[in-house]
C-alpha positions in Angstrom: -11.8 -4.5 -21.7 -10.2 -1.5 -23.3 -13.5 -0.8 -25.1 -12.6 2.9 -25.3 -9.0 2.4 -26.4 -9.5 2.7 -30.2 -11.7 5.8 -29.9 -9.3 7.4 -27.4 -6.4 6.8 -29.8 -8.3 8.5 -32.6 -9.1 11.5 -30.5 -5.5 11.8 -29.2 -4.1 11.6 -32.8 -6.0 14.7 -33.9 -5.3 16.8 -30.8 -3.4 20.0 -31.7 -0.8 21.8 -29.5 2.3 23.9 -29.9 3.9 22.0 -27.0 7.1 20.0 -27.7 5.5 17.1 -25.9 2.2 16.1 -24.5 0.6 13.0 -23.0 -2.9 11.7 -22.0 -3.6 9.4 -19.1 -7.2 8.0 -19.1 -8.6 6.3 -16.0 -11.9 4.5 -15.5 -12.7 3.1 -12.1 -15.7 1.2 -10.8 -16.0 0.1 -7.2 -18.3 -1.7 -4.8 -18.3 -2.3 -1.1 -20.5 -4.9 0.5 -21.0 -5.5 4.2 -23.1 -7.7 6.5 -23.2 -6.5 10.1 -24.5 -8.8 12.8 -26.3 -10.9 10.2 -28.0 -7.9 8.5 -27.0 -7.0 5.0 -26.1 -3.3 4.6 -26.8 -1.4 1.3 -24.0 -1.7 -1.2 -21.8 1.3 -1.9 -21.3 1.5 -5.7 -19.4 4.1 -7.7 -18.0 4.9 -11.1 -15.4 7.5 -12.0 -13.9 8.3 -15.4 -11.7 11.1 -16.9 -8.3 12.0 -18.3 -5.3 14.1 -17.4 -3.5 16.0 -20.2 0.2 16.9 -19.5 2.3 19.2 -21.7 5.9 20.3 -21.9 6.5 23.8 -23.3 10.1 25.1 -23.4 11.0 22.8 -20.6 8.1 23.7 -18.4 5.6 21.0 -17.5 1.9 21.6 -16.7 -1.3 19.6 -16.7 -5.1 19.9 -16.8 -7.8 17.2 -16.1 -11.2 16.7 -17.6 -14.2 14.3 -17.4 -15.3 15.5 -20.8 -13.8 12.9 -23.0 -15.2 14.3 -26.2 -12.8 15.6 -28.8 -13.7 19.1 -27.8 -13.3 18.3 -24.1 -9.8 16.8 -24.5 -8.7 19.7 -26.7 -9.9 22.2 -24.2 -7.9 20.5 -21.4 -4.8 20.3 -23.6 -5.0 24.0 -24.3 -5.6 24.8 -20.6 -2.5 22.8 -19.7 -0.4 24.6 -22.4 -1.7 28.0 -21.1 -0.6 27.0 -17.5 2.8 26.1 -18.8 3.3 29.5 -20.4 2.1 31.3 -17.3 4.4 29.3 -15.1 7.5 29.8 -17.3 8.8 32.9 -15.4 8.7 31.0 -12.1 9.9 27.6 -13.2 12.5 25.9 -11.0 13.4 23.2 -13.5 14.1 23.0 -17.2 12.8 19.6 -18.3 13.7 19.8 -22.0 16.3 17.1 -21.5 14.2 14.8 -19.3 13.5 11.6 -21.2 10.0 10.6 -22.0 8.5 7.1 -22.4 7.9 5.4 -25.8 6.8 2.1 -24.3 4.0 0.0 -25.7 2.5 -2.7 -23.4 -0.6 -4.2 -21.9 -0.9 -5.4 -18.3 -3.7 -7.4 -16.7 -4.5 -8.6 -13.2 -4.5 -12.4 -12.7 -7.7 -14.1 -13.8 -9.2 -10.9 -15.1 -11.0 -13.0 -17.8 -12.9 -14.8 -15.1 -16.2 -13.2 -14.1 -16.4 -12.1 -10.5 -19.4 -13.5 -8.4 -22.6 -11.4 -8.6 -23.8 -9.1 -5.9 -26.2 -11.7 -4.7 -23.5 -14.4 -4.5 -21.2 -12.1 -2.6 -23.9 -11.2 -0.1 -24.6 -14.9 0.4 -21.0 -15.6 1.1 -20.8 -12.7 3.6 -24.0 -13.7 5.3 -22.8 -17.3 5.7 -19.6 -16.2 7.4 -21.5 -13.7 9.6 -23.9 -16.4 10.8 -20.9 -18.5 11.8 -20.0 -16.1 14.6 -21.0 -18.0 17.8 -24.0 -17.0 19.9 -22.4 -15.3 23.0 -23.8 -12.2 24.7 -20.2 -10.9 25.1 -19.9 -10.7 21.3 -21.5 -7.3 20.8 -20.6 -6.5 17.2 -19.2 -8.1 14.1 -19.0 -7.3 10.4 -18.0 -9.2 7.3 -17.1 -7.1 4.2 -15.9 -7.3 0.7 -14.5 -4.5 -1.4 -14.0 -4.7 -5.1 -12.4 -2.2 -7.5 -11.9 -2.4 -11.3 -9.4 0.1 -12.8 -8.6 0.6 -16.4 -5.8 3.0 -17.5 -4.6 4.0 -20.9 -1.5 6.2 -21.3 -0.6 7.8 -24.7 2.0 10.4 -25.6 3.5 12.1 -28.6 6.7 10.0 -28.4 4.6 6.9 -29.4 3.9 5.4 -26.0 0.8 3.3 -25.6 0.4 1.6 -22.3 -2.9 -0.1 -21.3 -3.4 -1.6 -17.8 -6.6 -3.3 -16.5 -6.6 -4.4 -12.9 -9.0 -5.8 -10.4 -8.5 -5.4 -6.6 -10.2 -7.5 -4.0 -10.5 -6.6 -0.2 -12.0 -9.3 2.1 -12.5 -8.3 5.7 -13.9 -9.5 9.0 -14.0 -8.0 12.5 -15.5 -9.1 15.8 -15.8 -7.0 19.0 -16.2 -8.6 22.4 -17.3 -6.7 25.6 -17.5 -8.1 29.1 -19.0 -5.1 30.9 -15.6 -3.5 31.7 -13.4 -4.0 28.6 -13.9 -4.3 24.9 -11.5 -5.9 22.4 -11.6 -6.3 18.7 -10.1 -9.0 16.6 -10.0 -8.5 12.8 -8.9 -10.2 9.7 -8.1 -8.6 6.3 -9.5 -5.4 4.7 -7.1 -2.7 6.0 -4.0 -5.0 5.8 -5.0 -7.5 3.2 -5.8 -6.8 -0.4 -4.8 -8.5 -3.6 -5.2 -8.3 -7.4 -7.2 -11.1 -8.9 -10.6 -12.7 -8.8 -12.8 -14.7 -6.5 -9.9 -16.9 -5.7 -8.5 -14.1 -3.5 -11.5 -14.6 -1.1 -10.7 -18.2 -0.5 -6.9 -18.0 -0.6 -6.8 -15.3 2.0 -8.5 -17.5 4.5 -11.7 -15.5 5.1 -14.1 -18.4 4.5 -14.5 -20.4 7.6 -12.6 -17.9 9.8 -15.4 -16.2 11.7 -15.6 -18.7 14.6 -11.8 -18.5 15.2 -11.7 -14.7 15.0 -14.6 -14.4 17.5 -12.9 -16.9 19.8 -9.8 -14.8 19.8 -11.8 -11.6 20.6 -13.2 -13.5 23.7 -9.7 -14.6 24.7 -8.5 -11.0 24.6 -11.1 -9.7 27.0 -10.1 -12.4 29.5 -6.3 -11.9 29.0 -4.0 -9.9 31.2 -2.5 -6.6 30.1 0.8 -6.7 28.2 3.7 -6.3 30.6 6.1 -3.4 30.2 9.8 -3.5 29.6 12.4 -4.5 27.0 11.8 -7.8 25.2 12.6 -9.5 22.0 9.8 -8.8 19.6 8.4 -11.2 17.0 6.3 -9.3 14.5 4.0 -11.3 12.2 3.5 -10.3 8.6 0.2 -8.5 9.1 2.0 -6.1 11.5 5.1 -5.9 9.4 2.9 -4.3 6.8 2.5 -1.3 9.0 6.2 -1.3 10.1 7.5 -1.4 6.6 5.0 1.2 5.4 5.7 3.8 8.0 9.4 3.4 8.9 10.8 2.4 5.5 8.4 3.3 2.8 7.6 6.9 3.6 11.1 7.8 4.7 12.5 6.6 1.4 10.1 8.6 -0.8 12.4 10.9 -2.7 10.1 13.9 -2.9 9.9 14.0 0.9 13.7 13.8 1.1 13.9 16.8 -1.3 11.5 18.7 0.9 8.2 18.6 -1.2 6.0 17.0 1.4 7.1 18.8 4.6 4.0 21.1 4.6 1.6 18.2 4.9 2.9 14.6 5.2 6.3 15.6 6.7 9.9 15.1 5.9 12.3 12.2 6.4 15.2 11.4 8.7 17.0 10.1 5.5 19.2 12.5 3.6 20.1 12.3 -0.1 23.7 11.8 0.9 22.8 8.7 2.9 22.3 6.5 -0.2 25.1 4.1 -0.8 26.4 4.4 2.8 23.7 4.5 5.5 23.5 1.3 7.5 19.6 1.4 7.7 19.3 -2.0 9.3 21.2 -5.1 10.3 22.8 -7.2 7.5 19.6 -9.4 7.5 17.5 -6.5 6.1 16.9 -6.7 2.4 14.1 -4.5 1.0 12.9 -4.4 -2.6 10.6 -2.4 -4.7 8.9 -5.3 -6.6 6.1 -4.8 -9.1 6.5 -8.4 -10.4 4.3 -10.4 -8.0 1.1 -10.7 -10.0 -1.4 -10.8 -7.1 0.2 -8.0 -5.1 -1.8 -4.8 -4.9 0.6 -2.4 -6.6 2.0 -4.7 -9.3 2.1 -3.1 -12.7 4.2 -3.0 -15.9 4.6 0.8 -16.0 4.0 3.7 -13.6 1.7 6.6 -14.4 4.5 8.5 -16.2 5.0 5.5 -18.5 8.3 4.4 -16.9 8.9 0.6 -17.1 8.7 -1.0 -13.7 11.2 -3.7 -12.5 12.3 -5.2 -9.2 15.0 -3.1 -7.5 16.8 -3.4 -4.1 16.3 -0.3 -2.0 18.2 -1.8 1.0 20.7 -4.7 0.6 22.3 -6.4 3.5 21.2 -3.5 5.6 22.8 -0.8 3.5 20.6 1.9 1.9 21.0 1.8 -1.9 18.1 3.5 -3.7 15.2 5.8 -3.0 11.5 5.6 -3.9 11.8 8.3 -6.6 10.0 8.5 -9.9 11.3 10.0 -13.1 10.8 13.7 -12.1 12.5 13.3 -8.7 15.3 11.3 -10.2 15.9 14.1 -12.7 15.9 16.7 -10.0 18.2 14.8 -7.6 20.5 13.2 -10.2 19.8 9.8 -8.6 18.6 6.5 -9.7 15.2 5.6 -8.4 12.3 3.3 -9.4 9.1 3.5 -11.5 6.8 4.8 -8.7 5.2 8.0 -10.1 1.6 7.2 -9.2 -1.7 9.1 -9.1 -4.8 8.0 -7.3 -7.1 9.0 -10.2 -7.5 10.9 -13.5 -7.7 14.3 -11.8 -4.4 14.1 -9.8 -0.8 14.3 -11.1 1.6 11.4 -10.4 3.9 11.9 -7.4 6.4 9.6 -5.7 4.5 6.8 -3.9 5.3 3.5 -2.4 4.1 0.6 -4.6 5.0 -2.9 -3.7 7.6 -2.6 -0.9 8.7 -5.9 0.4 11.2 -7.5 2.8 12.9 -10.5 1.2 12.6 -13.8 3.1 15.4 -15.2 5.3 16.1 -18.7 6.3 14.3 -19.5 9.5 10.9 -21.2 9.9 8.5 -19.9 12.5 9.4 -22.7 15.0 13.0 -21.6 14.9 12.1 -17.9 15.2 10.1 -18.7 18.4 12.6 -21.3 19.7 15.5 -18.8 19.7 13.7 -16.3 21.9 14.2 -16.6 25.6 12.2 -13.6 26.8 9.9 -12.0 24.2 6.5 -11.4 22.8 4.8 -12.1 19.5 2.5 -9.4 18.1 0.1 -9.3 15.1 -2.5 -7.2 13.4 -2.1 -3.4 13.7 -4.7 -1.4 15.5 -2.9 2.0 16.2 0.1 3.9 14.9 1.9 7.2 15.6 5.1 8.4 14.1 6.8 11.7 13.9 7.0 14.0 10.8 10.5 12.7 10.0 9.2 9.1 10.1 11.7 8.2 12.8 10.3 8.0 16.4 7.2 5.7 16.5 4.7 4.0 18.7 2.6 1.2 17.3 -0.2 -1.0 18.9 -1.5 -4.4 17.9 -4.6 -6.4 18.5 -3.0 -9.7 19.5 -0.1 -10.5 21.7 1.4 -13.7 23.0 4.3 -14.1 25.4 7.4 -16.2 24.5 9.4 -17.7 27.3 12.4 -20.1 26.8 11.5 -20.7 23.2 7.9 -21.5 23.7 4.6 -19.5 23.1 2.9 -18.9 26.4 -0.1 -16.9 27.5 -2.1 -14.4 25.4 -1.9 -10.7 26.4 -4.1 -7.8 25.4 -3.2 -4.2 24.4 0.3 -5.0 23.1 2.2 -1.9 22.1 5.9 -1.2 21.2 7.9 1.9 20.6 11.3 2.7 19.1 13.3 4.9 16.7 13.4 3.8 13.1 17.1 4.4 12.7 17.8 2.0 15.6 14.9 -0.4 15.3 15.9 -2.0 12.0 19.5 -2.4 13.1 18.2 -4.6 15.9 16.7 -7.0 13.3 18.1 -10.4 14.5 16.1 -13.0 12.6 14.1 -13.1 9.4 11.5 -15.8 8.6 11.8 -18.1 5.6 9.4 -18.4 2.6 6.9 -20.4 4.7 6.3 -17.3 6.9 6.2 -14.9 3.9 2.8 -13.3 3.1 1.7 -11.0 0.3 -0.5 -8.3 1.9 -1.3 -4.6 1.3 -3.5 -1.7 2.1 -5.9 0.4 0.0 -5.6 3.6 1.9 -2.2 5.2 1.9 -2.6 9.0 1.9 -0.2 11.7 0.7 0.0 14.9 -1.3 -1.9 18.1 -1.6 -4.7 17.8 -2.7 -4.7 14.4 -1.0 -4.2 11.2 -2.9 -5.2 7.8 -1.5 -3.5 4.9 -3.3 -3.1 1.2 -3.0 0.2 -0.1 -1.6 1.4 -3.7 -1.5 3.7 -5.0 1.3 5.0 -8.6 1.5 7.0 -9.8 4.4 8.1 -12.8 6.4 7.9 -12.8 10.2 10.8 -10.9 11.8 12.4 -10.7 15.2 13.8 -7.6 16.8 16.0 -7.6 19.9 15.3 -5.7 23.1 12.3 -3.5 22.0 10.4 -1.4 24.5 7.0 -3.0 24.9 4.1 -1.9 27.1 0.4 -2.5 27.7 -2.7 -0.3 27.6 -2.2 1.2 31.0 1.4 2.4 30.4 
């Protein structure tokens, strides 16, 4: 751990530049993805990536250059290239950053249980094979896959103001999916992977519930092909945490990214229905809605001590009692907008600059257990596990689909329905939040594949949420 740290500090110390300020951000990432499909082990996907980004500030103009040549000569060349870029950009600069504060933090941050060795490739394949073989023998079960992703990321940030921030993190992504087909219809039931990931070690595999889940997931896939289609019309909607991940991500997370609000992302990822003037006054949701940026939950995917600009990270309310308070804006966006934000300047790798990104974006628990949430619904539907999403460029009008639906009548769960979908407008949807589950319904989840930026950056995002109820939402089935 941090084996390159001392050598990197030595090389940074002898770098030479006429810039008033410069920094180095080193990243090393190793990853593996293992999969067993229909009881057959697939070849492992293994990768290693390593490099550094040099950033300079010359007369208030900031520029950067990246390199995978980590020798003294390679780092010096990248620093000089960044400085050259800054001088070329000077006549066209829109901002003078001379007064923007820089970090002088010194800290180490480690994922939970990072000192515990992770199981070997062979042991991981054995675990996946055991779970795969537990899928029942039924000719209607036509495909299934059990997978395990693992990423180890080490980052070191140094700058001329004295900052030294080291972070070593391990991310684990268990997954399982089963597809059933009866000759006319196919349905897939899945678990984990795209909506579940955590920091930690082998304990993540067991704590997430993957082990021993194959038979149940397969049975649910069979139930879905026999289930009727979801009926259409307005109903109360109970969303389980694994669907709330997508709901939070698309209709709160992206709209609150400050660079989008300032117009930076409109060419690619879109804009936002939120305006800078809305902070402090917009009633984003009902008074039950409390949303936090929270990097302090150790196992959550985007927990860290400092962002990639070296800004210390701490828990902050973005929405409190339904009122919009604070954007997802890092140091640069805060400086541009004159607004307080959070420590969320993040880059996907060493060869990308940090931009405003979601990190851990969570809904705080309420006070109702799942039995009470269901018991208070007269005419509704429960949905879980996202399978499709569509939302407009302003992150306002959306239509989402789930794998699993179950009707609720007079406070009781009734029959299973397939192809459950719902649609609404973000600005209205959250104001119809009528009940929030308590801590017993709260789950720490996340996704490894949030994309944004040009050139594209795919980052890990954590979302934790209780189950939530929304009143009179337009739901429909697959034939609507």
